[in-house]
C-alpha positions as a LaTeX table, in Angstrom:
\begin{tabular}{lrrr}
\hline
Residue & $x$ (\AA) & $y$ (\AA) & $z$ (\AA) \\
\hline
Met1 & $-27.68$ & $-3.84$ & $-12.97$ \\
Arg2 & $-28.94$ & $-1.46$ & $-10.27$ \\
Pro3 & $-27.20$ & $-1.46$ & $-6.88$ \\
His4 & $-30.32$ & $-2.73$ & $-5.06$ \\
Leu5 & $-30.30$ & $-5.87$ & $-7.20$ \\
Leu6 & $-27.15$ & $-7.25$ & $-5.54$ \\
Ala7 & $-27.55$ & $-10.92$ & $-4.66$ \\
Ser8 & $-28.60$ & $-11.53$ & $-1.07$ \\
Ser9 & $-25.33$ & $-13.30$ & $-0.34$ \\
Arg10 & $-23.56$ & $-10.03$ & $-1.04$ \\
Leu11 & $-26.10$ & $-7.73$ & 0.57 \\
Ala12 & $-25.35$ & $-9.14$ & 4.01 \\
Val13 & $-22.39$ & $-6.77$ & 4.18 \\
Ser14 & $-23.08$ & $-5.38$ & 7.63 \\
Thr15 & $-23.15$ & $-8.75$ & 9.36 \\
Ala16 & $-20.21$ & $-10.20$ & 7.48 \\
Leu17 & $-18.09$ & $-7.09$ & 7.89 \\
Leu18 & $-18.76$ & $-6.79$ & 11.62 \\
Val19 & $-17.81$ & $-10.45$ & 12.06 \\
Leu20 & $-14.56$ & $-9.85$ & 10.16 \\
Ile21 & $-13.75$ & $-6.77$ & 12.23 \\
Ala22 & $-14.47$ & $-8.56$ & 15.48 \\
Ser23 & $-12.30$ & $-11.51$ & 14.51 \\
Ser24 & $-9.38$ & $-9.47$ & 13.19 \\
Gly25 & $-7.94$ & $-8.69$ & 16.58 \\
Ala26 & $-4.58$ & $-7.04$ & 17.07 \\
Cys27 & $-2.05$ & $-7.93$ & 14.44 \\
Ala28 & 1.16 & $-6.72$ & 12.92 \\
Asp29 & $-0.53$ & $-3.59$ & 11.57 \\
Ala30 & $-0.53$ & $-2.03$ & 15.02 \\
Pro31 & $-0.91$ & 1.76 & 15.09 \\
Asp32 & 1.90 & 3.07 & 12.94 \\
Pro33 & 2.13 & 6.42 & 14.78 \\
Ala34 & 3.86 & 4.72 & 17.68 \\
Ser35 & 6.24 & 3.08 & 15.29 \\
Val36 & 7.84 & 6.34 & 14.26 \\
Ser37 & 8.31 & 7.80 & 17.71 \\
Arg38 & 11.78 & 9.25 & 18.12 \\
Thr39 & 14.09 & 9.14 & 21.11 \\
Ser40 & 17.73 & 9.89 & 21.69 \\
Ala41 & 19.99 & 7.09 & 20.65 \\
Pro42 & 20.81 & 4.62 & 23.44 \\
Thr43 & 24.36 & 3.74 & 24.25 \\
Ser44 & 23.88 & 0.24 & 22.85 \\
Ser45 & 24.16 & $-0.13$ & 19.12 \\
Ala46 & 21.09 & $-0.49$ & 16.91 \\
Pro47 & 20.67 & $-3.59$ & 14.72 \\
Thr48 & 22.86 & $-3.69$ & 11.67 \\
Pro49 & 20.82 & $-4.42$ & 8.55 \\
Ser50 & 22.52 & $-5.87$ & 5.54 \\
Ala51 & 23.44 & $-3.18$ & 3.03 \\
Pro52 & 25.05 & $-2.87$ & $-0.40$ \\
Thr53 & 28.78 & $-3.51$ & $-0.37$ \\
Pro54 & 31.19 & $-0.82$ & $-1.60$ \\
Ser55 & 33.24 & $-1.70$ & $-4.65$ \\
Ala56 & 36.85 & $-2.76$ & $-4.35$ \\
Asp57 & 38.17 & 0.75 & $-4.98$ \\
Gly58 & 36.12 & 2.15 & $-2.12$ \\
Ala59 & 33.59 & 3.89 & $-4.34$ \\
Pro60 & 29.89 & 3.21 & $-3.76$ \\
Gly61 & 28.72 & $-0.03$ & $-5.31$ \\
Ala62 & 25.98 & $-0.28$ & $-7.90$ \\
Ala63 & 23.38 & $-0.56$ & $-5.16$ \\
Asp64 & 24.36 & 2.72 & $-3.46$ \\
Pro65 & 21.87 & 5.41 & $-4.56$ \\
Arg66 & 24.25 & 8.18 & $-3.58$ \\
Ala67 & 26.14 & 7.34 & $-6.73$ \\
Gly68 & 23.09 & 8.38 & $-8.76$ \\
Ala69 & 20.96 & 10.52 & $-6.48$ \\
Asp70 & 20.08 & 12.81 & $-9.37$ \\
Gln71 & 18.36 & 10.01 & $-11.27$ \\
Pro72 & 14.64 & 10.50 & $-11.86$ \\
Ile73 & 12.10 & 7.90 & $-10.89$ \\
Ala74 & 12.63 & 4.62 & $-12.73$ \\
Pro75 & 9.39 & 3.72 & $-14.54$ \\
Pro76 & 8.37 & 0.07 & $-14.74$ \\
Pro77 & 9.69 & $-1.47$ & $-17.98$ \\
Asp78 & 6.96 & $-1.85$ & $-20.59$ \\
Gly79 & 8.04 & $-5.26$ & $-21.82$ \\
Arg80 & 6.20 & $-7.84$ & $-23.84$ \\
Glu81 & 4.31 & $-9.24$ & $-20.88$ \\
Ala82 & 3.08 & $-5.79$ & $-19.82$ \\
Gln83 & 2.05 & $-5.00$ & $-23.41$ \\
Ala84 & 0.12 & $-8.26$ & $-23.70$ \\
Trp85 & $-1.57$ & $-7.53$ & $-20.37$ \\
Arg86 & $-2.61$ & $-4.06$ & $-21.56$ \\
Ala87 & $-4.13$ & $-5.58$ & $-24.70$ \\
Glu88 & $-6.39$ & $-7.88$ & $-22.69$ \\
Gln89 & $-10.03$ & $-6.85$ & $-22.45$ \\
Pro90 & $-11.55$ & $-8.53$ & $-19.41$ \\
Thr91 & $-15.21$ & $-8.17$ & $-18.54$ \\
Leu92 & $-15.53$ & $-5.56$ & $-15.80$ \\
Pro93 & $-18.62$ & $-5.24$ & $-13.59$ \\
Glu94 & $-20.86$ & $-2.25$ & $-14.27$ \\
Met95 & $-20.15$ & 1.07 & $-12.60$ \\
Leu96 & $-23.56$ & 1.19 & $-10.90$ \\
Phe97 & $-23.12$ & $-2.30$ & $-9.51$ \\
Met98 & $-19.72$ & $-1.54$ & $-8.01$ \\
Ala99 & $-20.85$ & 1.85 & $-6.71$ \\
Gly100 & $-23.65$ & 0.07 & $-4.88$ \\
Ala101 & $-21.32$ & $-2.55$ & $-3.44$ \\
Ala102 & $-18.80$ & 0.04 & $-2.27$ \\
Lys103 & $-21.48$ & 2.31 & $-0.81$ \\
Gln104 & $-23.10$ & $-0.51$ & 1.16 \\
Thr105 & $-19.72$ & $-1.64$ & 2.49 \\
Leu106 & $-18.79$ & 1.84 & 3.71 \\
Glu107 & $-22.23$ & 2.41 & 5.22 \\
Ala108 & $-21.87$ & $-0.83$ & 7.18 \\
Leu109 & $-18.75$ & 0.56 & 8.87 \\
Glu110 & $-20.70$ & 3.42 & 10.45 \\
Ile111 & $-17.48$ & 5.41 & 10.03 \\
Ser112 & $-16.58$ & 8.02 & 7.41 \\
Gly113 & $-14.48$ & 6.76 & 4.53 \\
Ser114 & $-13.83$ & 6.54 & 0.81 \\
Ala115 & $-13.38$ & 3.82 & $-1.80$ \\
Val116 & $-11.78$ & 4.24 & $-5.22$ \\
Leu117 & $-11.77$ & 1.49 & $-7.86$ \\
Leu118 & $-9.66$ & 1.89 & $-11.01$ \\
Asp119 & $-9.26$ & $-0.09$ & $-14.20$ \\
Ala120 & $-5.70$ & $-1.30$ & $-13.65$ \\
Arg121 & $-4.81$ & $-1.22$ & $-17.36$ \\
Thr122 & $-6.08$ & 2.24 & $-18.26$ \\
Gly123 & $-6.13$ & 3.99 & $-14.89$ \\
Glu124 & $-9.73$ & 4.98 & $-15.64$ \\
Arg125 & $-11.79$ & 5.52 & $-12.54$ \\
Ile126 & $-14.61$ & 2.99 & $-12.31$ \\
Val127 & $-16.01$ & 4.10 & $-8.96$ \\
Gln128 & $-15.31$ & 6.68 & $-6.28$ \\
Val129 & $-17.62$ & 6.59 & $-3.28$ \\
Asp130 & $-17.36$ & 8.86 & $-0.25$ \\
His131 & $-19.40$ & 8.10 & 2.86 \\
Glu132 & $-19.96$ & 10.41 & 5.81 \\
Ala133 & $-21.11$ & 8.81 & 9.04 \\
Lys134 & $-21.45$ & 10.66 & 12.34 \\
Ala135 & $-19.15$ & 13.47 & 11.26 \\
Pro136 & $-18.40$ & 14.93 & 7.82 \\
Leu137 & $-15.46$ & 13.42 & 5.96 \\
Pro138 & $-12.97$ & 16.27 & 5.54 \\
Thr139 & $-12.19$ & 16.95 & 1.90 \\
Gln140 & $-8.44$ & 16.94 & 2.25 \\
Pro141 & $-5.46$ & 14.76 & 1.39 \\
Trp142 & $-4.13$ & 12.43 & 4.05 \\
Ser143 & $-0.89$ & 10.95 & 5.31 \\
Pro144 & $-0.49$ & 7.58 & 3.53 \\
Gly145 & 1.29 & 5.68 & 6.29 \\
Ser146 & 2.64 & 2.27 & 5.32 \\
Ser147 & 0.62 & 2.17 & 2.09 \\
Ile148 & 3.55 & 4.07 & 0.50 \\
Lys149 & 6.07 & 1.28 & 1.21 \\
Pro150 & 5.51 & $-0.97$ & $-1.85$ \\
Leu151 & 5.92 & 1.98 & $-4.24$ \\
Leu152 & 9.19 & 3.09 & $-2.65$ \\
Val153 & 10.58 & $-0.44$ & $-2.40$ \\
Ala154 & 9.84 & $-1.03$ & $-6.09$ \\
Asn155 & 11.54 & 2.18 & $-7.13$ \\
Ala156 & 14.54 & 1.48 & $-4.89$ \\
Leu157 & 14.92 & $-1.85$ & $-6.70$ \\
Arg158 & 14.61 & $-0.24$ & $-10.13$ \\
Leu159 & 17.21 & 2.39 & $-9.30$ \\
Gly160 & 19.59 & $-0.19$ & $-7.85$ \\
Ala161 & 19.47 & 1.34 & $-4.38$ \\
Ile162 & 18.69 & $-2.11$ & $-2.96$ \\
Gln163 & 18.73 & $-5.67$ & $-4.24$ \\
Asp164 & 15.84 & $-8.08$ & $-3.89$ \\
Asp165 & 17.85 & $-10.21$ & $-1.45$ \\
Leu166 & 18.14 & $-7.40$ & 1.12 \\
Arg167 & 17.52 & $-8.71$ & 4.63 \\
Val168 & 17.08 & $-6.63$ & 7.76 \\
Ala169 & 17.13 & $-7.75$ & 11.40 \\
Cys170 & 14.27 & $-6.00$ & 13.22 \\
Asp171 & 14.47 & $-5.73$ & 16.99 \\
Gly172 & 11.98 & $-2.87$ & 17.24 \\
His173 & 14.51 & $-0.01$ & 17.11 \\
Tyr174 & 16.42 & 1.65 & 14.28 \\
Glu175 & 19.11 & 4.28 & 14.90 \\
Val176 & 19.71 & 7.07 & 12.43 \\
Asp177 & 21.74 & 10.23 & 13.08 \\
Gly178 & 21.51 & 9.86 & 16.85 \\
Gln179 & 17.77 & 9.26 & 16.90 \\
Val180 & 16.02 & 5.95 & 17.41 \\
Met181 & 13.00 & 5.21 & 15.27 \\
Ser182 & 10.82 & 2.40 & 16.49 \\
Cys183 & 8.88 & $-0.44$ & 14.94 \\
Phe184 & 5.66 & $-1.72$ & 16.50 \\
Ser185 & 7.15 & $-5.22$ & 16.85 \\
Ser186 & 10.41 & $-7.12$ & 16.93 \\
His187 & 10.05 & $-9.12$ & 13.74 \\
Gly188 & 13.48 & $-10.70$ & 13.69 \\
Glu189 & 15.31 & $-11.10$ & 10.39 \\
Leu190 & 13.09 & $-10.40$ & 7.39 \\
Asp191 & 13.47 & $-10.56$ & 3.65 \\
Leu192 & 11.61 & $-8.23$ & 1.28 \\
Ala193 & 8.42 & $-10.30$ & 1.10 \\
Gly194 & 8.30 & $-10.81$ & 4.85 \\
Ala195 & 8.87 & $-7.12$ & 5.50 \\
Leu196 & 5.97 & $-6.06$ & 3.29 \\
Ala197 & 3.72 & $-8.80$ & 4.64 \\
Thr198 & 4.28 & $-7.73$ & 8.25 \\
Ser199 & 4.62 & $-4.01$ & 7.43 \\
Cys200 & 7.97 & $-3.89$ & 9.22 \\
Asn201 & 9.11 & $-0.30$ & 9.66 \\
Glu202 & 12.77 & $-1.15$ & 10.24 \\
Tyr203 & 13.00 & $-2.67$ & 6.78 \\
Ala204 & 11.32 & 0.41 & 5.28 \\
Tyr205 & 13.69 & 2.70 & 7.21 \\
Glu206 & 16.68 & 0.90 & 5.71 \\
Val207 & 15.24 & 1.05 & 2.20 \\
Ala208 & 14.58 & 4.79 & 2.56 \\
Arg209 & 18.07 & 5.45 & 3.94 \\
Leu210 & 19.72 & 3.56 & 1.10 \\
Leu211 & 17.50 & 5.26 & $-1.47$ \\
Gly212 & 18.50 & 8.62 & $-0.03$ \\
Ala213 & 16.51 & 11.80 & 0.45 \\
Pro214 & 17.00 & 13.30 & $-3.07$ \\
Ala215 & 15.97 & 10.11 & $-4.87$ \\
Leu216 & 13.11 & 9.53 & $-2.44$ \\
Leu217 & 11.69 & 13.00 & $-3.08$ \\
Arg218 & 12.00 & 12.49 & $-6.83$ \\
Ser219 & 10.21 & 9.17 & $-6.41$ \\
Leu220 & 7.27 & 10.83 & $-4.67$ \\
Gln221 & 7.11 & 13.40 & $-7.45$ \\
Gly222 & 7.28 & 10.67 & $-10.09$ \\
Phe223 & 4.36 & 8.84 & $-8.49$ \\
Gly224 & 2.23 & 11.92 & $-9.22$ \\
Phe225 & 1.87 & 13.09 & $-5.65$ \\
Gly226 & 1.59 & 16.84 & $-5.06$ \\
Gln227 & $-0.07$ & 17.40 & $-8.44$ \\
Asp228 & $-3.53$ & 19.01 & $-8.49$ \\
Ser229 & $-4.11$ & 18.06 & $-4.85$ \\
Gly230 & $-2.13$ & 16.72 & $-1.94$ \\
Ser231 & 1.29 & 17.98 & $-0.99$ \\
Leu232 & 4.90 & 16.91 & $-1.22$ \\
Pro233 & 7.26 & 17.23 & 1.75 \\
Ala234 & 9.69 & 20.12 & 1.75 \\
Pro235 & 13.25 & 19.02 & 0.94 \\
Pro236 & 15.36 & 18.27 & 4.00 \\
Gly237 & 18.22 & 20.35 & 5.26 \\
Pro238 & 21.80 & 19.10 & 4.92 \\
Asp239 & 21.91 & 17.88 & 8.52 \\
Asp240 & 18.66 & 15.91 & 8.66 \\
Ala241 & 18.48 & 14.15 & 5.30 \\
Asp242 & 18.56 & 10.60 & 6.67 \\
Val243 & 16.01 & 11.30 & 9.42 \\
Trp244 & 13.80 & 12.98 & 6.81 \\
Ala245 & 14.16 & 10.00 & 4.47 \\
Val246 & 13.25 & 7.32 & 6.99 \\
Thr247 & 10.27 & 9.35 & 8.24 \\
Glu248 & 8.89 & 9.94 & 4.74 \\
Gly249 & 9.77 & 6.36 & 3.83 \\
Val250 & 7.09 & 5.00 & 6.16 \\
Gly251 & 4.52 & 7.63 & 5.18 \\
His252 & 4.61 & 9.59 & 8.43 \\
Gly253 & 6.21 & 12.80 & 7.28 \\
Glu254 & 4.72 & 15.73 & 5.40 \\
Leu255 & 3.49 & 13.82 & 2.34 \\
Arg256 & $-0.28$ & 14.06 & 1.84 \\
Val257 & $-2.21$ & 12.11 & $-0.81$ \\
Thr258 & $-5.78$ & 11.45 & $-1.86$ \\
Pro259 & $-7.25$ & 7.96 & $-2.32$ \\
Ala260 & $-7.47$ & 8.56 & $-6.08$ \\
Gln261 & $-3.80$ & 9.61 & $-6.27$ \\
Leu262 & $-2.68$ & 6.53 & $-4.37$ \\
Ala263 & $-4.76$ & 4.24 & $-6.60$ \\
Thr264 & $-3.34$ & 5.87 & $-9.73$ \\
Ala265 & 0.24 & 5.49 & $-8.48$ \\
Tyr266 & $-0.30$ & 1.76 & $-7.93$ \\
Ala267 & $-1.97$ & 1.37 & $-11.34$ \\
Asp268 & 0.94 & 3.12 & $-13.06$ \\
His269 & 3.88 & 1.67 & $-11.14$ \\
Leu270 & 2.87 & $-1.69$ & $-9.65$ \\
Ala271 & 0.04 & $-3.12$ & $-11.74$ \\
Pro272 & 1.90 & $-3.82$ & $-15.04$ \\
Pro273 & 3.33 & $-7.39$ & $-14.85$ \\
Gly274 & 6.68 & $-8.69$ & $-16.01$ \\
Asp275 & 9.00 & $-6.25$ & $-14.22$ \\
Pro276 & 11.28 & $-8.10$ & $-11.73$ \\
Ala277 & 11.00 & $-5.27$ & $-9.18$ \\
Arg278 & 7.23 & $-5.36$ & $-9.46$ \\
Glu279 & 7.10 & $-9.13$ & $-9.06$ \\
Ala280 & 9.28 & $-9.02$ & $-5.93$ \\
Val281 & 7.08 & $-6.36$ & $-4.32$ \\
Val282 & 3.80 & $-8.00$ & $-5.31$ \\
Ala283 & 5.02 & $-11.26$ & $-3.76$ \\
Gly284 & 5.21 & $-9.38$ & $-0.46$ \\
Met285 & 1.76 & $-7.88$ & $-0.98$ \\
Ile286 & 0.33 & $-11.34$ & $-1.67$ \\
Ala287 & 1.99 & $-12.56$ & 1.53 \\
Ala288 & 0.31 & $-9.70$ & 3.42 \\
Val289 & $-3.01$ & $-11.34$ & 2.49 \\
Glu290 & $-2.13$ & $-15.04$ & 2.56 \\
Asp291 & 0.56 & $-15.33$ & 5.25 \\
Glu292 & $-0.76$ & $-15.70$ & 8.80 \\
Arg293 & 1.62 & $-12.90$ & 9.85 \\
Gly294 & 0.22 & $-10.57$ & 7.20 \\
Thr295 & $-1.50$ & $-7.32$ & 8.02 \\
Ala296 & $-4.10$ & $-7.65$ & 5.23 \\
Thr297 & $-5.43$ & $-11.18$ & 5.82 \\
Ala298 & $-8.95$ & $-9.79$ & 6.23 \\
Ala299 & $-8.85$ & $-8.66$ & 2.57 \\
Ala300 & $-8.68$ & $-12.26$ & 1.33 \\
Val301 & $-11.33$ & $-13.36$ & $-1.16$ \\
Pro302 & $-11.94$ & $-17.07$ & $-1.85$ \\
Gly303 & $-10.98$ & $-17.97$ & $-5.40$ \\
Leu304 & $-9.25$ & $-14.64$ & $-6.04$ \\
Arg305 & $-5.56$ & $-13.92$ & $-5.45$ \\
Val306 & $-5.28$ & $-10.46$ & $-3.91$ \\
Ala307 & $-2.13$ & $-8.36$ & $-3.42$ \\
Ala308 & $-2.63$ & $-5.73$ & $-0.74$ \\
Lys309 & $-0.93$ & $-3.30$ & 1.61 \\
Thr310 & $-2.25$ & $-1.68$ & 4.76 \\
Gly311 & $-1.44$ & 1.73 & 6.21 \\
Thr312 & $-2.36$ & 3.30 & 9.55 \\
Thr313 & $-1.77$ & 6.84 & 10.81 \\
Glu314 & $-3.06$ & 8.96 & 13.66 \\
Gly315 & $-6.63$ & 10.17 & 13.27 \\
Ser316 & $-8.01$ & 13.52 & 14.31 \\
Thr317 & $-9.53$ & 11.99 & 17.46 \\
Glu318 & $-7.33$ & 10.64 & 20.24 \\
Gly319 & $-7.23$ & 6.86 & 20.21 \\
Leu320 & $-8.59$ & 6.59 & 16.68 \\
Tyr321 & $-6.74$ & 6.14 & 13.41 \\
Asp322 & $-6.91$ & 6.88 & 9.70 \\
Ser323 & $-6.44$ & 3.64 & 7.81 \\
Trp324 & $-5.73$ & 2.54 & 4.25 \\
Leu325 & $-5.94$ & $-0.63$ & 2.24 \\
Val326 & $-4.59$ & $-0.71$ & $-1.31$ \\
Ala327 & $-5.32$ & $-3.87$ & $-3.28$ \\
Met328 & $-4.70$ & $-5.20$ & $-6.77$ \\
Ala329 & $-6.66$ & $-8.14$ & $-8.15$ \\
Pro330 & $-6.03$ & $-10.62$ & $-9.56$ \\
Ala331 & $-2.54$ & $-10.12$ & $-8.16$ \\
Glu332 & $-0.55$ & $-11.57$ & $-11.05$ \\
Arg333 & $-2.35$ & $-9.68$ & $-13.86$ \\
Pro334 & $-4.56$ & $-7.07$ & $-12.20$ \\
Asp335 & $-7.88$ & $-6.00$ & $-13.62$ \\
Val336 & $-8.57$ & $-3.50$ & $-10.84$ \\
Val337 & $-6.82$ & $-1.40$ & $-8.23$ \\
Leu338 & $-8.86$ & $-0.66$ & $-5.10$ \\
Val339 & $-8.13$ & 1.87 & $-2.36$ \\
Val340 & $-10.21$ & 1.99 & 0.81 \\
Phe341 & $-9.65$ & 4.84 & 3.26 \\
Val342 & $-11.33$ & 5.06 & 6.68 \\
His343 & $-11.18$ & 8.17 & 8.87 \\
Asp344 & $-11.08$ & 8.02 & 12.67 \\
Gly345 & $-11.56$ & 4.29 & 13.21 \\
Pro346 & $-9.56$ & 1.19 & 14.13 \\
Val347 & $-6.23$ & 0.27 & 12.55 \\
Ala348 & $-6.20$ & $-0.80$ & 8.91 \\
Ser349 & $-6.05$ & $-4.55$ & 9.49 \\
Gln350 & $-9.27$ & $-4.33$ & 11.48 \\
Ile351 & $-11.35$ & $-2.00$ & 9.30 \\
Ala352 & $-9.95$ & $-1.06$ & 5.88 \\
Ala353 & $-8.80$ & $-4.59$ & 5.07 \\
Pro354 & $-12.14$ & $-6.35$ & 5.70 \\
Ala355 & $-13.98$ & $-3.55$ & 3.89 \\
Ala356 & $-11.75$ & $-4.00$ & 0.85 \\
Gly357 & $-12.31$ & $-7.75$ & 1.00 \\
Gln358 & $-16.08$ & $-7.21$ & 0.85 \\
Ile359 & $-15.83$ & $-4.90$ & $-2.16$ \\
Leu360 & $-13.46$ & $-7.23$ & $-4.01$ \\
Ala361 & $-15.71$ & $-10.21$ & $-3.27$ \\
Ala362 & $-18.65$ & $-8.38$ & $-4.86$ \\
Trp363 & $-16.50$ & $-7.45$ & $-7.85$ \\
Ser364 & $-15.20$ & $-11.01$ & $-8.26$ \\
Glu365 & $-18.65$ & $-12.60$ & $-8.07$ \\
Arg366 & $-20.14$ & $-10.14$ & $-10.53$ \\
Gln367 & $-17.23$ & $-10.52$ & $-12.97$ \\
Ala368 & $-17.60$ & $-14.30$ & $-12.87$ \\
Ala369 & $-21.33$ & $-14.00$ & $-13.54$ \\
Leu370 & $-20.78$ & $-11.67$ & $-16.49$ \\
Thr371 & $-18.08$ & $-13.93$ & $-17.93$ \\
Asp372 & $-20.37$ & $-16.98$ & $-17.65$ \\
Gln373 & $-23.20$ & $-15.01$ & $-19.24$ \\
Ala374 & $-21.01$ & $-13.98$ & $-22.18$ \\
Ala375 & $-19.84$ & $-17.57$ & $-22.66$ \\
Thr376 & $-23.42$ & $-18.83$ & $-22.69$ \\
Gln377 & $-24.52$ & $-16.23$ & $-25.22$ \\
Ser378 & $-21.68$ & $-17.20$ & $-27.54$ \\
Leu379 & $-22.85$ & $-20.80$ & $-27.75$ \\
\hline
\end{tabular}
């Protein structure tokens, strides 16, 4: 089907998207740049997150990554459930149809951006659309911001650096090596799902610190970042490893990625079902869409369970931001991975999330129509 043959209910992208943006308001995905500002440590103590307990002989426990910092990235187990998922052959909407839907959605933003849609099972690129609005979209990799958090949390779980019952008390400030890193809100005590839903930086700081700089760098390499395009951060010095880790752990360091690289990392490391680490992280990504505190509520699609994560970093224009939305749908057994990137606009919850919701709605409606058509023809 040609892009201009989209049903009228889906062609009203501009109006629907502008309504979503206007209604999003400020939410927990406040500008991440402020959340990683650094100051000297105050005299009062920073909150004490729960952490792995040393073993009885004083050696690091199983959840302390410093006992195995030389381990490579832990790939998701390819168990029976993942193998059965890979063998499924769902009906996927045509490339031209999805290219049209993505292009119309980006054009409605009147801001430069990109959208990448992958087949979650094969990693094959279905669509990549780049849109330039008032200014050209620079052809360069970008800082991922909080969109990196689910990948790092999943790998920390697989390596045993953290357990899925880790809880962190967020009061807006996190001290590390005499510096105080900030969060954009005081979230209170959060578990893993709540931390991903609200995009809490203090939780991500603690995960990154426990994972440790060497394992974190190997994780970024294992995700495929820095290959062909983009760039990996330089290794830290011996005196700033923890500060380096917590900065890179929220996607505000030197790491640079492309939308296609980020989509591929999610398809490889978070799409396959059945892995306990994956399921714990995806529960938090679902909460980001379905929980009223979530930063990706604007990506919700009626009748489709979406797992998503936002990310916001400083743009090239003062007061504007680069924003990300990574989504997998259906969340439990994904058919597609979608990445939306918007340059020099509002924060992700207000622009990238509603744009992703529009693209996924078009995909879901078209897939349902094709499935019904195939069922009718088989009668």
